[in-house]
C-alpha positions in Angstrom: 105.0 -88.4 87.2 105.8 -85.0 85.7 107.5 -85.1 82.4 108.5 -81.4 81.7 111.2 -80.4 79.7 112.2 -76.9 78.2 113.1 -77.9 74.7 110.1 -77.7 73.0 109.5 -81.8 73.0 112.8 -82.6 71.1 115.1 -84.1 73.5 118.0 -83.9 70.8 117.2 -80.3 69.9 120.8 -78.0 69.6 121.5 -74.7 68.6 124.0 -75.3 65.3 124.2 -71.8 64.4 127.9 -70.4 65.4 128.7 -67.2 66.9 132.1 -67.8 66.3 134.4 -70.1 64.2 137.7 -70.9 65.5 139.0 -73.4 62.7 138.7 -73.7 59.3 140.2 -76.8 57.5 140.6 -77.4 53.7 141.6 -80.5 52.1 142.1 -80.9 48.4 141.9 -84.3 46.6 142.8 -85.2 43.1 140.3 -87.3 40.8 140.9 -90.7 42.8 140.3 -88.7 46.1 143.6 -88.9 47.2 144.8 -85.6 49.3 146.7 -83.6 47.2 146.6 -80.3 49.4 145.7 -79.6 53.0 145.5 -75.9 53.8 145.7 -75.5 57.2 146.1 -71.4 57.4 142.9 -71.1 59.1 143.2 -74.3 61.8 144.2 -72.3 64.7 144.3 -68.9 66.4 141.2 -67.6 64.6 137.8 -66.1 65.8 135.5 -65.4 62.8 131.8 -64.1 63.3 129.2 -63.9 60.7 130.3 -61.9 57.6 134.1 -62.7 57.9 135.8 -63.3 54.5 138.3 -66.1 54.1 140.0 -67.3 51.2 141.4 -70.9 49.7 143.6 -70.9 46.8 143.5 -74.3 44.8 146.6 -76.4 44.5 146.0 -76.3 41.0 147.3 -72.4 40.9 150.4 -73.3 42.8 153.5 -72.4 40.6 155.5 -75.7 41.3 155.7 -76.6 37.6 153.6 -79.7 38.4 150.4 -80.3 36.8 147.5 -81.2 39.6 144.3 -81.8 38.6 141.7 -81.7 41.6 138.8 -83.6 41.7 137.3 -81.9 44.6 137.5 -80.4 48.1 136.5 -80.9 51.8 135.8 -78.2 54.2 135.5 -78.6 58.1 134.4 -75.7 60.0 134.4 -75.8 63.8 132.8 -73.1 66.0 130.6 -72.4 69.0 126.8 -71.5 69.4 125.4 -69.0 71.9 125.9 -71.5 74.9 129.4 -72.1 74.3 128.5 -75.6 72.5 131.0 -76.8 69.8 129.4 -76.9 66.4 130.8 -78.2 63.2 129.8 -77.8 59.5 131.7 -80.5 57.3 130.9 -80.6 53.3 132.7 -82.1 50.5 132.6 -80.6 46.9 133.6 -82.7 43.9 134.2 -81.1 40.4 133.5 -82.4 36.9 136.4 -80.1 35.6 134.3 -78.9 32.9 135.0 -75.4 32.5 131.4 -74.6 31.3 129.9 -75.7 34.4 129.9 -73.6 37.7 129.9 -75.3 40.9 128.5 -72.3 42.7 127.5 -68.7 41.8 128.1 -65.8 43.9 125.9 -65.6 47.1 125.2 -69.2 46.8 125.8 -70.9 50.2 126.3 -74.5 51.6 126.5 -74.6 55.5 127.5 -71.4 56.9 129.7 -70.7 53.9 128.5 -68.2 51.5 130.6 -67.9 48.3 131.7 -64.6 47.1 134.3 -64.7 44.3 135.6 -67.6 42.1 138.7 -67.6 40.0 138.4 -69.6 36.7 140.1 -72.8 36.3 143.1 -72.8 34.3 142.8 -74.1 30.6 145.3 -77.3 31.8 142.4 -78.5 34.2 139.5 -78.2 31.9 138.2 -81.3 30.6 140.9 -83.2 32.2 140.4 -86.7 32.2 138.6 -88.2 35.2 140.1 -91.6 36.5 137.4 -94.3 37.1 137.5 -97.5 38.1 137.3 -100.2 35.2 134.2 -102.2 34.6 134.2 -105.7 36.0 133.5 -108.5 33.7 130.9 -110.3 35.4 127.6 -108.5 36.2 126.9 -107.4 39.8 123.6 -108.9 39.9 121.8 -111.9 37.8 118.1 -112.2 37.0 116.5 -114.8 38.3 114.0 -117.2 36.4 
């Protein structure tokens, strides 16, 4: 019984490096993780290759007159590898809303995305209150004798 394979012994190996990105979706959430903005500008009809620059503008920059405090964002990138197989990169970034703490610096990466330029948060969203669940009245576990 000959059990040869051509994938270096890893039957689950897959090329996850994209040669083309055909969809990027941004979801921005509030501090309770409710979706407050969905940017679909890059969801269809794109063909990005390595080095392509794209932009995302936070809902907190809108001129709607309504104060919105983002708690984070989710990004979904879809593409194809050199074999034409679908590949996906999904990540979520949560914000501290502390303007003295940078989430990323120029040139840092997460997955296939390299961050290039950041605009500072507005003074209104800096140190905004973070909504958390109220503590329970009972302990979550009890010690045993």
